[in-house]
Biopython code that builds the backbone (N, CA, C, O; Angstrom):
import numpy as np
from Bio.PDB.StructureBuilder import StructureBuilder

atoms = [
    (1, "MET", "N", (192.358, 81.883, 119.224)),
    (1, "MET", "CA", (193.590, 82.473, 118.552)),
    (1, "MET", "C", (193.170, 82.178, 117.199)),
    (1, "MET", "O", (192.394, 81.281, 116.870)),
    (2, "ARG", "N", (193.671, 82.896, 116.548)),
    (2, "ARG", "CA", (193.770, 82.707, 114.605)),
    (2, "ARG", "C", (194.812, 83.359, 114.248)),
    (2, "ARG", "O", (195.535, 84.228, 114.737)),
    (3, "LYS", "N", (194.726, 82.556, 112.953)),
    (3, "LYS", "CA", (195.675, 82.748, 112.424)),
    (3, "LYS", "C", (195.969, 83.893, 111.386)),
    (3, "LYS", "O", (195.097, 84.239, 110.590)),
    (4, "ILE", "N", (197.272, 84.499, 111.412)),
    (4, "ILE", "CA", (196.649, 86.109, 110.789)),
    (4, "ILE", "C", (198.091, 86.026, 109.397)),
    (4, "ILE", "O", (199.229, 85.956, 109.861)),
    (5, "SER", "N", (197.994, 86.035, 108.249)),
    (5, "SER", "CA", (199.607, 86.739, 107.969)),
    (5, "SER", "C", (200.517, 87.487, 108.611)),
    (5, "SER", "O", (200.075, 88.105, 109.580)),
    (6, "VAL", "N", (201.584, 87.607, 108.378)),
    (6, "VAL", "CA", (202.745, 88.132, 108.784)),
    (6, "VAL", "C", (202.490, 89.958, 108.002)),
    (6, "VAL", "O", (202.860, 91.067, 108.387)),
    (7, "ASP", "N", (202.026, 89.688, 107.298)),
    (7, "ASP", "CA", (201.685, 91.709, 106.831)),
    (7, "ASP", "C", (200.867, 92.230, 107.961)),
    (7, "ASP", "O", (201.347, 93.229, 108.496)),
    (8, "LYS", "N", (199.737, 91.784, 108.452)),
    (8, "LYS", "CA", (198.537, 91.747, 109.517)),
    (8, "LYS", "C", (199.268, 91.839, 111.350)),
    (8, "LYS", "O", (198.537, 92.251, 112.251)),
    (9, "ILE", "N", (200.013, 91.617, 111.501)),
    (9, "ILE", "CA", (200.550, 91.375, 113.322)),
    (9, "ILE", "C", (200.914, 93.153, 113.225)),
    (9, "ILE", "O", (201.365, 93.811, 112.288)),
    (10, "VAL", "N", (200.470, 93.589, 114.726)),
    (10, "VAL", "CA", (200.900, 94.473, 115.323)),
    (10, "VAL", "C", (201.702, 94.651, 116.624)),
    (10, "VAL", "O", (201.869, 93.616, 117.269)),
    (11, "PRO", "N", (202.024, 95.350, 116.930)),
    (11, "PRO", "CA", (202.457, 95.128, 118.706)),
    (11, "PRO", "C", (201.692, 94.610, 119.364)),
    (11, "PRO", "O", (200.465, 94.583, 119.277)),
    (12, "GLY", "N", (202.222, 94.259, 119.919)),
    (12, "GLY", "CA", (201.569, 93.564, 121.511)),
    (12, "GLY", "C", (200.843, 92.256, 120.931)),
    (12, "GLY", "O", (200.518, 91.359, 121.708)),
    (13, "MET", "N", (200.632, 92.175, 119.775)),
    (13, "MET", "CA", (200.104, 90.801, 119.658)),
    (13, "MET", "C", (201.042, 89.815, 120.465)),
    (13, "MET", "O", (202.202, 89.976, 120.844)),
    (14, "VAL", "N", (200.018, 88.543, 120.637)),
    (14, "VAL", "CA", (200.479, 87.715, 121.671)),
    (14, "VAL", "C", (200.410, 86.094, 121.475)),
    (14, "VAL", "O", (199.424, 85.376, 121.637)),
    (15, "LEU", "N", (202.262, 85.566, 120.925)),
    (15, "LEU", "CA", (201.722, 84.518, 119.528)),
    (15, "LEU", "C", (201.019, 83.207, 121.155)),
    (15, "LEU", "O", (201.487, 83.104, 122.289)),
    (16, "LYS", "N", (199.724, 82.414, 120.472)),
    (16, "LYS", "CA", (199.414, 81.008, 120.954)),
    (16, "LYS", "C", (200.352, 79.680, 120.298)),
    (16, "LYS", "O", (200.264, 78.523, 120.707)),
    (17, "ARG", "N", (201.289, 80.166, 119.150)),
    (17, "ARG", "CA", (201.874, 78.611, 118.668)),
    (17, "ARG", "C", (203.317, 79.586, 119.129)),
    (17, "ARG", "O", (203.495, 80.759, 119.458)),
    (18, "PRO", "N", (204.314, 78.199, 118.916)),
    (18, "PRO", "CA", (205.834, 78.707, 119.024)),
    (18, "PRO", "C", (205.679, 78.844, 116.959)),
    (18, "PRO", "O", (204.983, 78.495, 116.006)),
    (19, "VAL", "N", (206.738, 79.505, 117.286)),
    (19, "VAL", "CA", (207.224, 80.383, 115.261)),
    (19, "VAL", "C", (208.093, 78.990, 114.894)),
    (19, "VAL", "O", (207.983, 78.403, 115.970)),
    (20, "LEU", "N", (208.411, 78.635, 114.552)),
    (20, "LEU", "CA", (209.645, 77.836, 113.705)),
    (20, "LEU", "C", (210.235, 77.645, 112.705)),
    (20, "LEU", "O", (209.706, 77.865, 111.615)),
    (21, "GLY", "N", (211.193, 77.292, 112.798)),
    (21, "GLY", "CA", (212.312, 77.531, 111.441)),
    (21, "GLY", "C", (211.962, 76.179, 110.737)),
    (21, "GLY", "O", (211.239, 75.203, 110.936)),
    (22, "SER", "N", (213.113, 76.771, 109.541)),
    (22, "SER", "CA", (212.710, 75.235, 108.607)),
    (22, "SER", "C", (213.753, 74.129, 109.341)),
    (22, "SER", "O", (213.058, 73.793, 110.300)),
    (23, "ASN", "N", (214.283, 73.807, 109.391)),
    (23, "ASN", "CA", (215.275, 72.930, 110.542)),
    (23, "ASN", "C", (214.190, 72.238, 111.703)),
    (23, "ASN", "O", (214.366, 71.105, 112.150)),
    (24, "GLY", "N", (212.738, 73.359, 112.213)),
    (24, "GLY", "CA", (211.851, 73.060, 113.620)),
    (24, "GLY", "C", (212.101, 73.173, 114.646)),
    (24, "GLY", "O", (211.518, 72.589, 115.560)),
    (25, "MET", "N", (213.174, 74.068, 114.797)),
    (25, "MET", "CA", (213.707, 74.999, 116.025)),
    (25, "MET", "C", (213.156, 75.720, 115.952)),
    (25, "MET", "O", (212.893, 76.296, 114.897)),
    (26, "VAL", "N", (212.497, 76.171, 117.702)),
    (26, "VAL", "CA", (211.194, 76.957, 118.250)),
    (26, "VAL", "C", (212.698, 78.625, 118.305)),
    (26, "VAL", "O", (213.794, 78.856, 118.815)),
    (27, "LEU", "N", (211.875, 79.170, 117.579)),
    (27, "LEU", "CA", (212.287, 80.893, 116.713)),
    (27, "LEU", "C", (211.681, 81.656, 117.722)),
    (27, "LEU", "O", (212.440, 82.384, 118.362)),
    (28, "LEU", "N", (209.991, 81.663, 118.136)),
    (28, "LEU", "CA", (209.569, 82.515, 119.209)),
    (28, "LEU", "C", (208.592, 81.250, 119.809)),
    (28, "LEU", "O", (207.883, 80.404, 119.264)),
    (29, "GLY", "N", (208.889, 81.529, 121.029)),
    (29, "GLY", "CA", (207.853, 81.030, 121.344)),
    (29, "GLY", "C", (206.072, 81.095, 121.734)),
    (29, "GLY", "O", (205.288, 81.899, 121.229)),
    (30, "GLU", "N", (205.813, 80.309, 122.485)),
    (30, "GLU", "CA", (204.300, 79.626, 122.821)),
    (30, "GLU", "C", (204.254, 81.464, 123.646)),
    (30, "GLU", "O", (205.281, 81.993, 124.071)),
    (31, "GLY", "N", (202.951, 82.101, 123.698)),
    (31, "GLY", "CA", (203.011, 83.750, 125.254)),
    (31, "GLY", "C", (204.087, 84.149, 124.564)),
    (31, "GLY", "O", (204.932, 84.142, 125.459)),
    (32, "THR", "N", (204.786, 84.579, 123.340)),
    (32, "THR", "CA", (205.650, 85.937, 123.034)),
    (32, "THR", "C", (205.537, 86.573, 122.860)),
    (32, "THR", "O", (205.778, 86.681, 121.657)),
    (33, "GLU", "N", (205.060, 87.976, 123.504)),
    (33, "GLU", "CA", (204.505, 89.778, 122.738)),
    (33, "GLU", "C", (205.116, 89.714, 121.738)),
    (33, "GLU", "O", (206.282, 89.328, 121.670)),
    (34, "LEU", "N", (204.446, 90.074, 120.826)),
    (34, "LEU", "CA", (205.523, 90.550, 119.200)),
    (34, "LEU", "C", (205.415, 92.302, 119.449)),
    (34, "LEU", "O", (204.339, 92.899, 119.464)),
    (35, "ASN", "N", (206.585, 92.872, 119.612)),
    (35, "ASN", "CA", (206.702, 94.120, 119.118)),
    (35, "ASN", "C", (207.921, 94.135, 117.654)),
    (35, "ASN", "O", (208.487, 93.259, 116.999)),
    (36, "GLN", "N", (207.899, 95.380, 117.645)),
    (36, "GLN", "CA", (207.787, 96.069, 116.048)),
    (36, "GLN", "C", (209.651, 95.192, 115.679)),
    (36, "GLN", "O", (209.982, 94.907, 114.528)),
    (37, "LYS", "N", (210.522, 94.941, 116.833)),
    (37, "LYS", "CA", (211.637, 94.123, 116.208)),
    (37, "LYS", "C", (211.181, 92.296, 115.524)),
    (37, "LYS", "O", (211.649, 91.696, 114.557)),
    (38, "TRP", "N", (210.473, 92.020, 116.186)),
    (38, "TRP", "CA", (209.986, 90.592, 115.954)),
    (38, "TRP", "C", (209.120, 90.471, 115.296)),
    (38, "TRP", "O", (208.752, 89.314, 115.093)),
    (39, "ILE", "N", (208.309, 91.683, 114.589)),
    (39, "ILE", "CA", (207.578, 91.659, 113.899)),
    (39, "ILE", "C", (208.501, 91.798, 112.584)),
    (39, "ILE", "O", (208.655, 90.749, 111.958)),
    (40, "GLU", "N", (208.943, 92.603, 112.233)),
    (40, "GLU", "CA", (210.253, 92.837, 111.121)),
    (40, "GLU", "C", (211.328, 91.474, 111.224)),
    (40, "GLU", "O", (211.864, 91.011, 110.217)),
    (41, "ARG", "N", (211.439, 91.190, 111.932)),
    (41, "ARG", "CA", (212.804, 89.703, 111.962)),
    (41, "ARG", "C", (210.800, 88.409, 110.655)),
    (41, "ARG", "O", (210.738, 88.237, 109.437)),
    (42, "LEU", "N", (210.014, 88.050, 111.477)),
    (42, "LEU", "CA", (208.818, 87.464, 110.973)),
    (42, "LEU", "C", (208.464, 87.772, 109.647)),
    (42, "LEU", "O", (207.715, 87.073, 108.964)),
    (43, "GLU", "N", (209.202, 89.207, 109.142)),
    (43, "GLU", "CA", (208.201, 89.760, 107.258)),
    (43, "GLU", "C", (208.947, 88.800, 106.948)),
    (43, "GLU", "O", (208.470, 87.814, 106.388)),
    (44, "GLY", "N", (210.634, 88.915, 107.330)),
    (44, "GLY", "CA", (212.114, 88.465, 106.035)),
    (44, "GLY", "C", (211.675, 86.840, 106.285)),
    (44, "GLY", "O", (211.980, 86.154, 105.309)),
    (45, "MET", "N", (211.025, 86.078, 107.380)),
    (45, "MET", "CA", (210.789, 84.591, 106.915)),
    (45, "MET", "C", (210.767, 84.257, 106.106)),
    (45, "MET", "O", (211.528, 83.439, 105.589)),
    (46, "GLY", "N", (209.417, 85.037, 105.479)),
    (46, "GLY", "CA", (208.747, 84.151, 104.484)),
    (46, "GLY", "C", (207.492, 83.392, 105.092)),
    (46, "GLY", "O", (207.063, 82.488, 104.376)),
    (47, "LEU", "N", (206.858, 83.598, 106.248)),
    (47, "LEU", "CA", (206.156, 82.389, 106.543)),
    (47, "LEU", "C", (204.552, 83.178, 106.110)),
    (47, "LEU", "O", (204.338, 84.377, 105.927)),
    (48, "ASP", "N", (203.570, 81.996, 106.035)),
    (48, "ASP", "CA", (202.051, 82.161, 105.860)),
    (48, "ASP", "C", (201.415, 82.523, 106.643)),
    (48, "ASP", "O", (200.238, 82.518, 106.283)),
    (49, "GLY", "N", (201.690, 83.170, 108.457)),
    (49, "GLY", "CA", (201.324, 83.328, 108.914)),
    (49, "GLY", "C", (201.243, 82.551, 110.188)),
    (49, "GLY", "O", (201.226, 81.323, 110.280)),
    (50, "VAL", "N", (201.192, 83.460, 111.200)),
    (50, "VAL", "CA", (201.462, 83.059, 113.094)),
    (50, "VAL", "C", (200.141, 83.086, 113.675)),
    (50, "VAL", "O", (199.338, 83.943, 113.305)),
    (51, "TRP", "N", (199.899, 82.397, 114.376)),
    (51, "TRP", "CA", (198.639, 82.427, 115.592)),
    (51, "TRP", "C", (198.938, 83.389, 116.653)),
    (51, "TRP", "O", (199.961, 83.421, 117.336)),
    (52, "VAL", "N", (197.961, 84.143, 116.709)),
    (52, "VAL", "CA", (197.961, 84.538, 117.672)),
    (52, "VAL", "C", (196.707, 84.879, 118.459)),
    (52, "VAL", "O", (195.675, 84.462, 117.934)),
    (53, "ASP", "N", (196.483, 85.903, 120.221)),
    (53, "ASP", "CA", (195.569, 85.593, 120.450)),
    (53, "ASP", "C", (194.140, 86.320, 119.690)),
    (53, "ASP", "O", (194.307, 86.788, 118.563)),
    (54, "GLY", "N", (193.223, 86.375, 120.108)),
    (54, "GLY", "CA", (191.557, 86.958, 119.014)),
    (54, "GLY", "C", (191.035, 86.182, 118.614)),
    (54, "GLY", "O", (191.327, 85.014, 118.870)),
    (55, "THR", "N", (189.961, 86.557, 117.752)),
    (55, "THR", "CA", (189.195, 85.877, 116.760)),
    (55, "THR", "C", (189.063, 86.681, 116.021)),
    (55, "THR", "O", (188.989, 87.907, 116.102)),
    (56, "ALA", "N", (189.007, 85.615, 114.825)),
    (56, "ALA", "CA", (188.773, 85.701, 113.395)),
    (56, "ALA", "C", (188.370, 86.942, 112.869)),
    (56, "ALA", "O", (187.377, 87.359, 113.466)),
    (57, "GLU", "N", (188.821, 87.795, 111.852)),
    (57, "GLU", "CA", (187.941, 89.142, 111.578)),
    (57, "GLU", "C", (187.492, 89.124, 110.141)),
    (57, "GLU", "O", (188.293, 89.103, 109.207)),
    (58, "GLN", "N", (185.934, 89.133, 109.967)),
    (58, "GLN", "CA", (185.659, 87.873, 108.871)),
    (58, "GLN", "C", (185.483, 89.925, 107.665)),
    (58, "GLN", "O", (184.747, 90.911, 107.698)),
    (59, "THR", "N", (186.537, 89.507, 106.955)),
    (59, "THR", "CA", (186.233, 90.022, 105.516)),
    (59, "THR", "C", (185.911, 90.780, 104.352)),
    (59, "THR", "O", (186.177, 91.838, 103.780)),
    (60, "VAL", "N", (185.003, 89.439, 104.240)),
    (60, "VAL", "CA", (184.499, 89.177, 102.899)),
    (60, "VAL", "C", (182.487, 89.676, 103.558)),
    (60, "VAL", "O", (182.291, 89.506, 104.762)),
    (61, "PRO", "N", (181.702, 90.028, 102.999)),
    (61, "PRO", "CA", (180.398, 89.963, 104.132)),
    (61, "PRO", "C", (179.805, 88.801, 103.280)),
    (61, "PRO", "O", (180.196, 88.246, 102.253)),
    (62, "LEU", "N", (178.449, 88.595, 104.283)),
    (62, "LEU", "CA", (178.680, 87.190, 104.396)),
    (62, "LEU", "C", (177.753, 86.961, 103.142)),
    (62, "LEU", "O", (177.889, 85.882, 102.565)),
    (63, "ALA", "N", (176.851, 87.832, 102.670)),
    (63, "ALA", "CA", (175.746, 87.344, 101.117)),
    (63, "ALA", "C", (176.890, 86.593, 100.588)),
    (63, "ALA", "O", (176.912, 85.385, 100.354)),
    (64, "GLU", "N", (178.047, 87.628, 100.391)),
    (64, "GLU", "CA", (179.186, 87.278, 99.483)),
    (64, "GLU", "C", (179.673, 85.858, 99.620)),
    (64, "GLU", "O", (179.834, 85.077, 98.682)),
    (65, "ALA", "N", (179.934, 85.562, 101.170)),
    (65, "ALA", "CA", (180.705, 84.263, 100.903)),
    (65, "ALA", "C", (179.319, 83.176, 100.854)),
    (65, "ALA", "O", (179.721, 82.341, 100.044)),
    (66, "LEU", "N", (178.421, 82.892, 101.122)),
    (66, "LEU", "CA", (176.972, 82.239, 100.330)),
    (66, "LEU", "C", (176.608, 82.265, 99.137)),
    (66, "LEU", "O", (176.289, 81.254, 98.511)),
    (67, "ALA", "N", (176.610, 83.391, 98.690)),
    (67, "ALA", "CA", (176.870, 82.672, 96.719)),
    (67, "ALA", "C", (178.174, 82.705, 96.506)),
    (67, "ALA", "O", (178.472, 82.324, 95.374)),
    (68, "ALA", "N", (179.260, 83.090, 97.324)),
    (68, "ALA", "CA", (180.409, 81.929, 96.186)),
    (68, "ALA", "C", (180.397, 80.533, 97.135)),
    (68, "ALA", "O", (181.307, 79.787, 96.771)),
    (69, "LEU", "N", (179.714, 80.051, 98.110)),
    (69, "LEU", "CA", (179.453, 79.008, 98.141)),
    (69, "LEU", "C", (178.605, 78.150, 97.053)),
    (69, "LEU", "O", (178.968, 77.119, 96.487)),
    (70, "ASP", "N", (177.499, 78.783, 96.926)),
    (70, "ASP", "CA", (176.904, 78.234, 96.805)),
    (70, "ASP", "C", (176.581, 78.006, 94.635)),
    (70, "ASP", "O", (175.739, 77.311, 94.067)),
    (71, "GLU", "N", (177.443, 78.741, 94.158)),
    (71, "GLU", "CA", (178.893, 78.952, 93.430)),
    (71, "GLU", "C", (179.752, 77.509, 93.070)),
    (71, "GLU", "O", (179.816, 76.721, 92.126)),
    (72, "ARG", "N", (180.393, 77.674, 94.477)),
    (72, "ARG", "CA", (181.221, 76.400, 93.807)),
    (72, "ARG", "C", (180.247, 75.302, 93.990)),
    (72, "ARG", "O", (180.826, 74.274, 94.341)),
    (73, "PHE", "N", (179.079, 75.177, 93.885)),
    (73, "PHE", "CA", (178.379, 73.887, 94.377)),
    (73, "PHE", "C", (177.872, 73.750, 94.046)),
    (73, "PHE", "O", (177.353, 72.724, 94.485)),
    (74, "GLN", "N", (177.151, 74.324, 92.901)),
    (74, "GLN", "CA", (176.842, 74.956, 91.008)),
    (74, "GLN", "C", (177.044, 73.194, 90.171)),
    (74, "GLN", "O", (176.086, 72.598, 89.678)),
    (75, "MET", "N", (177.750, 72.924, 90.181)),
    (75, "MET", "CA", (177.819, 72.079, 88.916)),
    (75, "MET", "C", (177.709, 70.674, 89.454)),
    (75, "MET", "O", (177.916, 69.706, 88.722)),
    (76, "VAL", "N", (177.337, 70.535, 90.917)),
    (76, "VAL", "CA", (177.020, 69.435, 91.679)),
    (76, "VAL", "C", (175.771, 69.111, 92.117)),
    (76, "VAL", "O", (175.412, 67.951, 92.317)),
    (77, "ALA", "N", (174.893, 70.354, 92.323)),
    (77, "ALA", "CA", (174.140, 70.323, 92.655)),
    (77, "ALA", "C", (172.706, 69.190, 92.798)),
    (77, "ALA", "O", (171.868, 69.235, 93.699)),
    (78, "ASP", "N", (172.725, 68.563, 92.054)),
    (78, "ASP", "CA", (172.280, 67.324, 92.083)),
    (78, "ASP", "C", (172.559, 66.133, 92.349)),
    (78, "ASP", "O", (172.074, 65.165, 91.764)),
    (79, "ARG", "N", (173.463, 66.084, 93.365)),
    (79, "ARG", "CA", (173.863, 65.054, 94.274)),
    (79, "ARG", "C", (173.887, 65.376, 95.571)),
    (79, "ARG", "O", (174.430, 66.333, 96.124)),
    (80, "ARG", "N", (173.069, 64.244, 96.138)),
    (80, "ARG", "CA", (172.291, 65.063, 97.671)),
    (80, "ARG", "C", (173.661, 64.450, 98.640)),
    (80, "ARG", "O", (173.386, 64.534, 99.837)),
    (81, "TYR", "N", (175.004, 63.883, 98.390)),
    (81, "TYR", "CA", (175.500, 64.044, 99.689)),
    (81, "TYR", "C", (176.336, 65.159, 99.489)),
    (81, "TYR", "O", (177.032, 65.458, 100.459)),
    (82, "MET", "N", (176.467, 65.986, 98.277)),
    (82, "MET", "CA", (176.794, 67.286, 97.455)),
    (82, "MET", "C", (176.332, 68.056, 98.749)),
    (82, "MET", "O", (177.026, 68.574, 99.624)),
    (83, "ASN", "N", (175.152, 67.994, 98.639)),
    (83, "ASN", "CA", (174.030, 69.441, 99.098)),
    (83, "ASN", "C", (173.870, 69.209, 100.873)),
    (83, "ASN", "O", (173.506, 70.062, 101.682)),
    (84, "GLU", "N", (174.228, 67.924, 101.122)),
    (84, "GLU", "CA", (174.783, 67.698, 102.790)),
    (84, "GLU", "C", (175.987, 68.451, 103.582)),
    (84, "GLU", "O", (175.954, 68.779, 104.768)),
    (85, "ILE", "N", (177.347, 68.710, 102.422)),
    (85, "ILE", "CA", (177.966, 68.961, 102.725)),
    (85, "ILE", "C", (178.408, 70.258, 102.648)),
    (85, "ILE", "O", (179.319, 70.628, 103.388)),
    (86, "LYS", "N", (177.611, 71.412, 101.425)),
    (86, "LYS", "CA", (177.104, 72.490, 101.005)),
    (86, "LYS", "C", (176.543, 72.796, 102.376)),
    (86, "LYS", "O", (176.923, 73.838, 102.911)),
    (87, "ASN", "N", (175.433, 71.784, 103.195)),
    (87, "ASN", "CA", (174.542, 72.479, 104.096)),
    (87, "ASN", "C", (175.177, 72.664, 105.671)),
    (87, "ASN", "O", (174.597, 73.366, 106.500)),
    (88, "ALA", "N", (176.887, 71.687, 106.076)),
    (88, "ALA", "CA", (177.444, 72.052, 106.895)),
    (88, "ALA", "C", (178.512, 72.650, 106.767)),
    (88, "ALA", "O", (179.202, 72.849, 107.766)),
    (89, "VAL", "N", (178.954, 73.123, 105.405)),
    (89, "VAL", "CA", (179.802, 74.202, 104.921)),
    (89, "VAL", "C", (178.616, 75.613, 105.560)),
    (89, "VAL", "O", (178.890, 76.277, 106.559)),
    (90, "ARG", "N", (177.520, 75.787, 104.845)),
    (90, "ARG", "CA", (176.899, 76.834, 105.003)),
    (90, "ARG", "C", (176.368, 77.624, 106.629)),
    (90, "ARG", "O", (176.428, 78.827, 106.882)),
    (91, "ILE", "N", (175.885, 76.565, 107.507)),
    (91, "ILE", "CA", (175.977, 76.197, 108.702)),
    (91, "ILE", "C", (177.679, 76.872, 109.297)),
    (91, "ILE", "O", (177.765, 77.851, 110.039)),
    (92, "HIS", "N", (178.784, 76.152, 108.813)),
    (92, "HIS", "CA", (179.924, 76.694, 109.860)),
    (92, "HIS", "C", (180.098, 78.087, 109.334)),
    (92, "HIS", "O", (179.594, 78.761, 110.232)),
    (93, "ILE", "N", (180.510, 78.908, 108.419)),
    (93, "ILE", "CA", (179.955, 79.605, 107.927)),
    (93, "ILE", "C", (179.058, 80.988, 108.510)),
    (93, "ILE", "O", (179.431, 81.915, 109.228)),
    (94, "GLU", "N", (177.864, 80.731, 107.943)),
    (94, "GLU", "CA", (176.904, 81.542, 109.525)),
    (94, "GLU", "C", (177.545, 81.447, 110.156)),
    (94, "GLU", "O", (178.377, 82.348, 110.051)),
    (95, "LYS", "N", (177.814, 80.556, 111.187)),
    (95, "LYS", "CA", (178.538, 80.596, 113.111)),
    (95, "LYS", "C", (179.995, 81.567, 112.695)),
    (95, "LYS", "O", (180.691, 82.057, 113.584)),
    (96, "LEU", "N", (180.182, 81.672, 111.804)),
    (96, "LEU", "CA", (181.447, 82.683, 112.485)),
    (96, "LEU", "C", (181.103, 84.039, 111.814)),
    (96, "LEU", "O", (181.891, 84.977, 111.932)),
    (97, "TYR", "N", (179.598, 84.212, 110.899)),
    (97, "TYR", "CA", (179.467, 85.557, 111.222)),
    (97, "TYR", "C", (178.731, 86.188, 112.233)),
    (97, "TYR", "O", (178.597, 87.412, 112.249)),
    (98, "SER", "N", (178.004, 85.083, 113.497)),
    (98, "SER", "CA", (177.414, 86.036, 114.380)),
    (98, "SER", "C", (177.827, 85.896, 115.503)),
    (98, "SER", "O", (177.017, 86.097, 116.408)),
    (99, "LYS", "N", (179.365, 85.465, 115.891)),
    (99, "LYS", "CA", (179.826, 86.059, 116.789)),
    (99, "LYS", "C", (180.261, 87.671, 116.832)),
    (99, "LYS", "O", (180.737, 88.155, 117.859)),
]
sb = StructureBuilder()
sb.init_structure("model")
sb.init_model(0)
sb.init_chain("A")
sb.init_seg("    ")
for serial, (resi, resn, name, xyz) in enumerate(atoms, 1):
    if name == "N":
        sb.init_residue(resn, " ", resi, " ")
    sb.init_atom(name, np.array(xyz, "f"), 0.0, 1.0, " ", f" {name:<3s}", serial, name[0])
structure = sb.get_structure()
């Protein structure tokens, strides 16, 4: 299961979570197979994304993701607990790319 932006939806994808309206009403239920009609309606709703079947596709190369991680933690490199957090995130990122 992965969350993708509405502009990345293609016909045939299946919702893994329901799409809710601003009032909490279910607009499309879990298990709905998306077709062009539903995709066009979702595009008009201003959603940040929907949950669908599949695995996440990495769009940033691993080396770039790890370099960004190093840069983000550069200012706190002297703090042991921050290095532990950084290492945990590094392991998580590496697992995302090993699938």
